[in-house]
C-alpha positions in Angstrom: -23.6 246.7 49.6 -26.4 244.5 48.6 -24.1 241.4 49.3 -23.4 242.8 52.7 -26.9 243.4 53.4 -28.6 240.3 52.6 -25.5 238.2 53.9 -25.9 239.6 57.2 -29.7 240.0 57.4 -30.5 236.0 57.7 -28.2 233.7 59.0 -27.5 230.0 59.0 -27.1 227.4 61.8 -25.1 224.5 60.1 -22.9 224.5 57.1 -25.1 223.1 54.6 -27.5 226.0 54.7 -24.6 228.6 54.3 -25.7 228.8 50.7 -28.7 230.8 52.0 -26.7 233.4 53.1 -24.3 233.6 50.6 -26.0 232.3 47.4 -28.7 235.2 48.1 -26.0 237.8 48.7 -24.4 237.0 45.6 -27.4 237.0 43.5 -29.1 240.2 44.9 -25.4 242.0 44.3 -25.5 240.9 40.7 -29.2 242.0 40.4 -28.3 245.5 41.8 -25.1 245.7 39.5 -27.4 244.9 36.6 -29.5 248.2 37.2 -26.2 250.0 37.2 -24.3 248.2 34.6 -26.9 246.8 32.2 -27.9 243.6 30.8 -24.7 242.8 29.0 -22.7 243.3 32.2 -25.1 241.1 33.9 -25.1 238.2 31.3 -21.0 238.2 31.5 -21.4 238.2 35.4 -23.9 234.9 35.0 -21.2 233.3 32.3 -18.4 233.8 34.8 -20.4 232.1 37.4 -21.2 229.3 35.2 -17.4 229.0 34.1 -16.5 228.8 37.8 -19.2 226.3 38.5 -18.2 224.1 35.5 -14.4 224.4 36.8 -15.3 223.0 40.1 -17.5 220.6 38.8 -14.4 218.9 37.0 -13.3 218.1 40.5 -16.4 216.7 42.4 -20.1 217.4 42.0 -21.3 218.4 45.3 -24.6 220.2 45.1 -24.9 223.8 46.5 -26.5 222.6 50.0 -23.5 220.6 51.1 -20.9 221.8 53.6 -18.4 220.3 51.1 -19.6 222.6 48.1 -17.0 225.0 48.4 -17.1 228.7 47.0 -18.0 228.0 43.7 -21.0 226.1 44.8 -22.2 228.3 47.7 -21.7 231.8 45.7 -21.6 231.3 42.0 -23.7 227.9 41.5 -26.2 229.1 44.4 -26.7 232.1 42.6 -27.5 230.4 39.5 -30.0 228.5 41.0 -31.6 231.3 42.3 -31.9 232.6 39.0 -33.3 229.5 37.6 -36.0 229.3 40.5 -37.1 232.9 39.6 -37.2 232.1 35.9 -39.4 229.2 36.9 -41.7 230.7 39.4 -42.0 234.2 37.5 -41.1 237.6 39.0 -44.1 238.1 41.0 -44.3 234.6 43.0 -40.3 234.7 43.6 -40.7 238.4 44.9 -43.5 237.4 47.1 -41.8 234.4 48.5 -38.8 236.2 49.1 -40.7 239.1 50.9 -42.3 236.6 53.2 -38.8 235.0 53.7 -37.4 238.2 54.7 -40.4 239.0 57.3 -40.1 235.7 58.9 -36.4 235.2 59.1 -34.6 238.8 59.1 -32.0 238.7 61.9 -32.8 235.3 62.8 -31.5 231.7 61.8 -32.9 230.0 58.6 -32.6 226.6 57.1 -33.4 225.5 53.6 -37.0 224.0 54.8 -37.7 227.4 56.0 -37.3 228.8 52.5 -39.6 225.9 50.9 -42.1 226.7 53.5 -42.2 230.4 52.7 -42.1 229.6 49.1 -45.1 227.1 49.3 -47.1 229.5 51.9 -46.6 232.7 49.6 -47.6 231.0 46.2 -49.4 227.7 47.5 -47.3 225.6 45.3 -44.4 223.2 46.3 -41.3 224.3 44.8 -39.3 221.9 46.7 -39.0 219.5 43.7 -37.0 222.4 42.2 -34.5 223.0 45.1 -34.0 219.4 45.7 -32.9 218.9 41.6 -31.5 222.3 41.6 -29.3 221.3 44.5 -28.3 217.8 42.9 -28.3 219.1 39.2 -25.2 219.0 37.3 -24.8 222.1 35.8 -23.1 221.9 32.3 -23.2 223.4 28.9 -26.5 221.8 28.3 -27.9 223.8 31.2 -26.9 227.4 29.8 -30.3 227.9 28.2 -31.7 227.8 31.7 -29.8 230.8 33.1 -30.1 233.2 30.3 -31.6 236.6 31.2 
């Protein structure tokens, strides 16, 4: 249900921004499932996401924000990147930024730059460095610690 709601709440105009729809939908679906099934279940889902991401990286290393990224980047890797962003920002700043993003773009089109603007406007901090690196970052076994809950 969370996946369907978020996936339909904010639309994207171009394929490189499809991650805004699907990564957020996957991430919040996973957060909802954690509230029902617990932290161990949540960690197993993240481990599955990481495995799919690593498998896809054996073929190529397209970033999340690429129209060529494929499902493992758009859904699973994007969900992991959002989790890492939340860890870096902290819960309060992340929630404030996403609340503002939803207020501005619900039932509208958004691009990655729109999300970055909302993050800045909500926090006063430019997190574009993170998303730039998060999109291009090679997810491997060494990054596993970044996505632990």
